[in-house]
C-alpha positions as CSV (number, residue, x, y, z in Angstrom):
1,M,0.1,0.1,0.1
2,N,1.4,3.5,-1.1
3,V,1.4,5.7,1.9
4,V,2.6,9.4,2.9
5,A,3.9,10.2,6.3
6,I,3.0,13.3,8.0
7,F,4.9,14.6,11.1
8,D,2.7,16.8,12.8
9,I,4.6,18.6,15.6
10,G,2.8,20.6,18.3
11,K,4.1,22.1,21.3
12,T,2.8,19.5,23.2
13,N,2.1,16.4,21.2
14,K,4.6,15.4,18.5
15,K,2.5,12.8,16.2
16,V,3.3,11.0,12.8
17,F,0.5,9.5,10.7
18,L,0.6,7.2,7.5
19,F,-2.2,8.3,5.1
20,N,-3.0,5.9,2.3
21,E,-4.1,7.0,-1.2
22,N,-7.7,8.0,-0.2
23,Y,-6.3,9.7,3.0
24,K,-7.5,7.8,5.5
25,I,-5.1,7.0,8.3
26,V,-3.7,3.4,8.5
27,W,-0.9,3.8,11.1
28,E,-0.1,6.8,13.7
29,K,2.4,7.3,16.6
30,S,2.5,10.0,19.2
31,V,4.9,11.0,21.9
32,N,5.4,13.9,24.6
33,L,9.1,14.9,24.7
34,D,10.5,16.5,27.6
35,E,11.5,20.1,27.3
36,T,14.8,21.6,28.1
37,V,16.0,25.2,29.1
38,D,17.8,27.9,27.2
39,E,20.6,29.8,28.6
40,D,18.4,31.9,30.7
41,G,16.8,28.7,32.0
42,F,13.5,29.6,30.1
43,P,11.7,26.2,28.7
44,C,12.1,25.4,25.4
45,E,11.6,22.6,22.8
46,N,14.4,19.9,22.9
47,I,15.6,20.0,19.2
48,E,17.9,17.0,19.5
49,L,15.2,15.0,21.1
50,L,12.8,15.9,18.6
51,K,15.5,15.4,15.6
52,N,16.0,11.7,16.9
53,W,12.4,10.8,17.5
54,I,11.7,11.7,13.8
55,L,14.5,10.0,12.3
56,D,13.8,6.8,14.4
57,R,10.3,6.8,13.3
58,I,11.2,7.3,9.7
59,S,13.6,4.0,10.1
60,E,10.7,2.3,11.7
61,I,8.2,3.2,8.9
62,K,10.8,2.3,6.1
63,K,10.8,-1.4,7.8
64,L,7.0,-1.9,7.6
65,S,6.4,-4.5,5.3
66,D,3.0,-3.4,4.4
67,Y,3.5,0.1,3.4
68,V,5.6,1.8,0.5
69,L,6.7,5.0,1.8
70,K,6.5,7.5,-1.4
71,A,6.5,10.9,0.3
72,I,7.1,12.6,3.9
73,N,5.8,16.4,4.9
74,F,5.9,18.3,8.2
75,S,3.2,20.5,9.7
76,T,4.4,22.2,12.8
77,Y,3.8,24.9,15.2
78,G,5.2,28.3,14.0
79,A,7.1,31.3,15.3
80,S,10.1,29.2,15.8
81,F,13.6,29.5,14.0
82,V,16.1,27.1,14.2
83,Y,19.5,28.8,13.6
84,I,22.2,26.8,11.5
85,D,25.9,27.4,10.7
86,K,27.7,26.5,7.3
87,K,28.4,23.0,8.5
88,G,24.5,22.7,9.1
89,E,25.0,22.4,12.8
90,V,22.3,23.9,15.3
91,L,23.8,26.9,16.9
92,T,21.1,27.8,19.6
93,P,18.4,26.5,21.5
94,L,14.9,26.5,19.9
95,Y,13.9,29.6,21.7
96,N,10.2,29.4,23.2
97,Y,7.9,32.0,21.4
98,L,6.4,32.8,24.9
99,K,9.6,34.1,26.2
100,E,9.6,37.7,27.5
101,Y,11.0,40.0,24.9
102,P,13.0,43.2,26.3
103,E,10.9,46.2,26.4
104,D,13.6,48.7,25.4
105,L,14.7,46.6,22.4
106,K,11.3,46.4,21.2
107,N,10.7,50.2,21.5
108,H,14.0,50.8,19.8
109,F,12.7,48.6,16.8
110,Y,9.5,50.1,16.3
111,Q,11.0,53.6,16.3
112,K,13.6,52.9,14.0
113,Y,10.8,51.5,11.4
114,K,8.3,54.1,11.6
115,G,6.4,53.1,14.7
116,K,4.2,50.3,15.8
117,E,1.2,51.1,14.2
118,A,2.4,51.7,10.3
119,F,4.9,48.7,10.8
120,A,2.1,46.2,12.0
121,V,-0.4,47.1,9.1
122,K,2.5,46.7,6.8
123,T,3.4,43.4,8.0
124,A,-0.2,42.0,9.3
125,S,1.7,41.2,12.6
126,P,0.4,42.4,15.9
127,V,3.1,43.4,18.4
128,L,3.8,40.5,20.0
129,G,7.4,40.2,21.1
130,S,8.9,36.5,20.9
131,L,5.8,35.6,18.9
132,N,6.9,37.8,15.7
133,S,9.9,35.3,15.0
134,G,11.7,38.1,12.9
135,M,12.0,39.8,16.7
136,Q,14.0,36.7,17.5
137,I,16.7,37.1,15.2
138,Y,16.7,40.7,15.5
139,R,17.4,40.2,19.4
140,I,20.4,37.8,18.6
141,K,21.9,40.2,16.1
142,E,21.7,43.1,18.7
143,E,22.5,41.1,21.9
144,K,25.2,38.5,20.5
145,P,26.5,39.7,17.4
146,E,29.5,36.9,17.5
147,L,26.6,34.5,17.3
148,F,24.8,36.4,14.5
149,E,28.0,36.3,12.6
150,K,28.0,32.4,12.8
151,I,24.4,31.9,11.5
152,Q,24.2,30.7,7.8
153,Y,20.6,30.0,7.6
154,C,17.5,30.9,10.0
155,L,15.1,28.1,9.4
156,H,11.4,28.2,10.5
157,L,10.8,24.6,12.2
158,P,9.0,22.6,9.4
159,Q,11.6,24.1,7.2
160,Y,14.6,22.5,9.7
161,L,12.9,19.3,9.9
162,S,12.7,19.0,6.0
163,Y,16.2,20.0,5.9
164,L,17.1,16.9,8.2
165,L,16.0,14.4,5.5
166,T,17.1,16.6,2.3
167,N,20.1,18.7,3.4
168,E,18.4,21.3,1.2
169,T,17.5,24.8,2.7
170,Y,14.6,26.5,2.1
171,S,11.8,29.0,3.4
172,D,8.2,28.7,3.2
173,I,5.7,31.4,2.6
174,T,3.2,29.7,5.3
175,S,5.9,30.4,8.0
176,I,7.5,33.4,6.7
177,G,3.5,35.2,6.3
178,C,2.4,34.4,9.9
179,H,2.8,37.2,12.3
180,T,6.4,37.1,11.9
181,N,7.3,40.9,10.9
182,L,9.1,39.7,8.1
183,W,6.7,40.1,5.1
184,N,5.1,43.3,3.7
185,F,1.7,42.5,2.7
186,K,1.3,45.4,0.8
187,K,4.2,44.6,-1.5
188,M,4.0,40.8,-1.3
189,K,7.7,40.6,-0.5
190,Y,9.8,40.7,2.3
191,H,9.9,43.9,4.3
192,K,12.8,46.2,3.8
193,W,14.4,46.2,7.2
194,L,15.7,42.7,6.7
195,Q,18.3,44.1,4.4
196,K,19.1,47.0,6.4
197,E,19.8,44.8,9.3
198,E,21.8,42.2,7.0
199,I,19.2,39.5,7.9
200,K,17.7,38.8,4.5
201,D,20.6,36.7,3.0
202,K,20.1,34.3,6.3
203,L,16.9,33.6,4.8
204,P,16.9,31.0,2.4
205,P,15.1,31.0,-1.0
206,L,11.2,30.5,-1.1
207,H,9.9,27.0,-2.0
208,Y,6.5,26.4,-3.3
209,G,4.4,24.3,-0.6
210,K,3.1,21.9,-3.3
211,D,6.6,21.1,-4.8
212,V,8.8,18.5,-3.2
213,I,12.5,17.6,-3.0
214,K,13.4,14.2,-4.4
215,T,15.7,12.4,-2.2
216,E,17.2,8.9,-2.6
217,G,14.9,6.0,-3.3
218,D,12.8,8.4,-5.3
219,L,11.5,9.7,-2.0
220,A,9.3,12.8,-2.2
221,V,10.0,15.3,0.8
222,G,8.0,18.4,1.3
223,T,9.4,21.5,3.0
224,G,6.8,21.5,5.6
225,L,3.9,24.0,6.4
226,H,2.7,26.2,9.4
227,D,-0.1,24.3,11.1
228,S,-2.8,26.6,11.0
229,S,-2.1,27.3,7.2
230,S,-2.2,23.5,6.9
231,A,-5.3,22.8,8.4
232,I,-7.5,25.1,6.1
233,I,-6.3,23.2,3.0
234,P,-8.9,20.4,3.3
235,Y,-11.5,23.1,3.3
236,T,-10.2,25.1,0.6
237,I,-10.2,21.8,-1.6
238,N,-13.6,20.8,-0.7
239,F,-15.5,24.0,-0.7
240,T,-15.8,26.6,-3.1
241,E,-18.6,28.6,-1.7
242,P,-17.3,31.5,1.2
243,F,-16.9,30.0,4.5
244,V,-14.9,30.7,7.9
245,L,-13.3,28.1,9.6
246,L,-13.3,28.1,13.3
247,S,-10.5,26.1,14.5
248,T,-11.0,25.6,18.2
249,G,-8.2,24.3,20.8
250,T,-6.4,26.2,23.4
251,W,-7.0,29.5,21.1
252,S,-10.1,29.7,18.6
253,I,-8.9,30.9,15.7
254,S,-11.3,32.4,13.0
255,L,-9.9,32.0,9.4
256,N,-11.5,33.5,6.4
257,P,-9.8,32.5,3.2
258,F,-12.3,34.8,1.1
259,N,-11.5,38.0,2.9
260,N,-8.5,39.9,1.4
261,K,-9.1,43.5,2.6
262,T,-5.9,44.9,4.4
263,L,-6.0,44.8,8.0
264,T,-6.4,48.0,10.1
265,F,-4.6,48.9,13.1
266,E,-7.8,48.6,14.8
267,E,-8.2,45.0,13.9
268,L,-4.7,44.2,15.0
269,Q,-5.2,45.6,18.4
270,H,-8.3,43.0,18.6
271,D,-6.0,40.0,17.8
272,C,-6.6,40.0,14.1
273,L,-3.9,38.9,11.7
274,C,-2.8,37.4,8.5
275,Y,-1.8,34.0,7.5
276,M,-0.5,32.9,4.3
277,Q,-1.9,29.9,2.5
278,Y,0.4,27.8,0.5
279,T,-0.9,29.1,-2.8
280,E,0.6,32.5,-1.5
281,K,-3.2,33.7,-0.9
282,P,-3.7,35.9,2.1
283,V,-6.3,34.6,4.9
284,K,-7.8,37.0,7.5
285,A,-7.5,35.6,10.9
286,A,-9.2,36.6,14.5
287,R,-7.6,34.7,17.5
288,L,-9.5,34.1,21.0
289,F,-8.0,32.5,24.0
290,S,-11.2,30.7,24.5
291,G,-9.9,27.2,24.8
292,N,-7.6,28.4,27.5
293,E,-10.5,30.5,29.3
294,H,-12.8,27.2,29.4
295,E,-10.2,25.0,31.0
296,I,-9.7,27.7,34.0
297,Q,-13.4,28.4,34.1
298,T,-14.5,24.5,34.2
299,K,-11.7,24.1,37.1
300,R,-13.5,26.9,38.8
301,L,-16.8,25.3,38.6
302,A,-15.7,21.9,39.6
303,E,-14.2,23.3,42.7
304,H,-17.2,25.3,43.4
305,F,-20.1,22.6,42.6
306,N,-17.4,19.8,44.0
307,V,-17.9,17.7,40.6
308,P,-15.2,16.2,38.4
309,V,-13.3,18.6,36.1
310,D,-14.7,17.3,33.1
311,A,-18.3,17.2,34.2
312,Y,-19.3,19.3,31.3
313,K,-18.8,16.7,28.9
314,D,-22.2,15.3,30.5
315,V,-24.1,18.5,30.2
316,Y,-26.5,18.6,27.1
317,F,-27.9,21.8,25.4
318,D,-31.1,23.2,27.0
319,K,-32.8,25.9,25.7
320,K,-35.0,26.6,28.8
321,I,-31.9,27.1,30.9
322,V,-30.5,29.6,27.8
323,S,-33.8,31.6,27.9
324,N,-34.4,31.8,31.7
325,L,-30.6,33.0,32.0
326,R,-31.2,35.4,29.3
327,A,-34.1,36.6,31.2
328,L,-32.3,36.8,34.6
329,T,-28.7,37.8,34.2
330,F,-27.2,40.9,32.8
331,S,-25.7,40.8,29.2
332,F,-22.9,42.8,28.8
333,I,-24.1,45.6,26.2
334,Y,-21.4,47.9,25.1
335,P,-21.7,51.3,23.5
336,K,-20.6,50.8,19.8
337,K,-17.1,52.5,20.0
338,Y,-16.2,49.9,22.9
339,E,-18.1,46.6,21.6
340,Y,-14.8,44.8,21.2
341,D,-14.0,45.4,24.6
342,I,-15.6,42.1,25.4
343,L,-12.4,40.3,23.6
344,K,-10.2,41.4,26.5
345,E,-11.6,39.3,29.0
346,C,-14.4,36.8,29.2
347,P,-17.5,38.1,31.1
348,F,-17.6,35.0,33.1
349,Q,-14.6,35.8,35.2
350,K,-16.5,38.4,37.0
351,R,-19.7,36.4,37.6
352,D,-20.4,35.2,41.4
353,L,-20.8,31.3,41.3
354,S,-22.9,31.4,44.1
355,T,-25.9,32.9,42.1
356,F,-26.3,29.8,40.0
357,K,-28.7,26.8,41.2
358,S,-26.5,24.0,39.4
359,Y,-23.5,23.1,37.7
360,E,-25.4,22.9,34.8
361,I,-26.9,26.5,34.6
362,A,-23.5,27.6,35.5
363,Y,-21.7,25.9,32.6
364,H,-24.2,27.3,30.2
365,Q,-23.9,31.0,31.1
366,L,-20.0,30.2,30.7
367,M,-20.7,28.9,27.1
368,M,-23.0,31.8,26.5
369,D,-20.2,34.2,27.7
370,I,-17.5,32.5,25.6
371,V,-19.8,32.5,22.5
372,E,-20.7,36.3,22.8
373,Q,-16.9,36.7,22.9
374,Q,-16.5,34.5,19.7
375,F,-19.3,36.1,17.9
376,F,-17.4,39.6,18.1
377,S,-14.0,37.7,17.2
378,T,-15.4,35.9,14.0
379,N,-17.3,39.1,12.9
380,L,-13.9,40.7,12.6
381,V,-13.0,38.3,9.7
382,I,-16.7,38.1,8.4
383,H,-17.1,41.8,8.1
384,N,-17.7,42.7,4.6
385,S,-17.4,39.3,3.0
386,P,-19.9,37.1,1.5
387,V,-19.8,34.2,3.9
388,K,-22.4,31.6,3.8
389,K,-21.0,29.1,6.2
390,I,-19.0,28.5,9.4
391,F,-17.3,25.2,10.0
392,V,-16.1,24.2,13.5
393,D,-13.3,21.9,14.1
394,G,-11.2,21.0,17.1
395,G,-12.5,20.5,20.5
396,F,-15.6,22.8,20.6
397,S,-17.1,21.2,17.4
398,K,-17.7,18.5,19.9
399,N,-19.6,20.6,22.5
400,A,-23.2,20.7,21.7
401,V,-23.7,24.0,24.0
402,F,-21.0,25.8,22.4
403,M,-22.4,24.8,18.8
404,N,-26.2,25.4,19.3
405,L,-25.2,28.6,21.2
406,L,-23.0,29.7,18.0
407,A,-25.9,28.8,15.5
408,E,-28.0,31.1,17.6
409,A,-25.5,33.7,17.3
410,F,-25.2,33.7,13.4
411,P,-28.7,33.2,12.5
412,D,-28.3,34.2,8.7
413,I,-25.2,31.6,8.5
414,E,-25.2,28.0,8.2
415,V,-23.0,26.5,11.3
416,Y,-21.4,23.2,10.8
417,A,-19.5,20.9,13.2
418,A,-16.6,19.4,10.9
419,S,-14.8,16.4,12.0
420,M,-11.9,15.2,10.4
421,A,-9.0,13.2,11.7
422,Q,-6.2,15.7,12.0
423,A,-6.7,18.6,10.0
424,S,-3.2,19.9,9.8
425,A,-1.9,16.6,9.2
426,L,-4.1,16.0,6.2
427,G,-3.7,19.4,5.0
428,A,0.0,18.8,4.5
429,A,-0.5,15.6,2.9
430,L,-2.9,17.1,0.3
431,A,-0.6,20.2,-0.4
432,I,1.8,17.5,-2.2
433,H,-0.7,15.2,-3.4
434,E,0.4,15.6,-7.3
435,N,3.8,14.5,-6.2
436,W,3.1,11.0,-4.7
437,N,-0.8,10.2,-5.4
438,L,-2.0,9.3,-8.6
439,K,-5.9,9.0,-7.5
440,P,-8.0,12.1,-7.6
441,I,-8.7,13.8,-4.2
442,Q,-12.3,12.5,-2.8
443,N,-14.8,15.1,-1.8
444,D,-15.8,13.1,1.4
445,L,-12.7,14.0,3.6
446,I,-14.9,16.2,6.1
447,D,-17.6,14.9,8.0
448,L,-20.4,17.9,8.5
449,K,-23.1,18.2,11.3
450,F,-25.3,20.9,10.6
451,Y,-27.0,22.9,13.8
452,K,-30.1,24.5,13.2
453,H,-30.8,27.8,15.2
């Protein structure tokens, strides 16, 4: 059986899947690897452990007698650079994008380049410190010039993993184009600051996401994709009518591939950004930290009502509870100009749990508050574009309370729970389809469940 191997590398879970030619998963493995620390004692990915795990899995796959490995690709988290020298040796730890960024260095940078507002709009990158991977390399240049001199190439994580197998260095538009401060979205090329700071030559040439590098034994290896951009590929292949994908996990990210209007500074302040598709088309996106909020608040509810932390899994959507809560509790109404303030914090944080008679009622209120935030967040990317459908994937797509409330919040749009095994891994497999798979792509890759409002 011909298969493609996809390494799907998250911050916590590292997974590898084998897909057959009909894009069904036929084999998988996953692992949680121990983190290490950088020179400041800040936790970070152990790149050596990760590298060894990947190479071991490839050896294992090649020995499986039932499968013929035709191609390999990578989908990984973004905003993480691996710095290599002339010999291809790794020079630094894989710095964590959550690491604090020095305030004075940040201010100095933005002063130099026309201020935060103008720069953020041009690069479609909110000011995020280390989460802007361009700022990581700028920091090395300013703080460790000798190390900077030794760097031959900066590779985003997916491209470094590809390099391990091909020995070829490339950049990829989905990694470069996601809140990195590197790409000028107006001119669709690198921002000129990279030339001025002598960084541009350390970024290898761009490689198209659909193309592969052939290695020994005619194995096709992709250059890897940023996981958020990869997750949208199965949807853009299956659906041509305008839609928004709401990808839910720790972050809930609303992605609209049918909105190519330039981001405004106001949108950037509300956590909007642009991702790039592997076809080099921008995707307007809005982020909300709602999976994280759900985790915090369900722990708080479990303690208060003395129930298990995952008791919410047994809560079914109850229309009556919702209409009672709407009549009883105050909803947060903002004057027009402040309406997006709700995105700053979930209203549930301020609610007094002793006012709720039961866990079930309190949980409905939590979901009403989260969906209210979600309504504003998703609207930032729907605004002025002809969206007819919202597809929800990830954790919340399995939550009936969330899904029913979302369908109510968007009465003019069809809301679907989409289930598909491993969207970002599947996207990375589909991206290189023509290089390994002679069969046509089927149109039943995604299971949909419609929620009436």
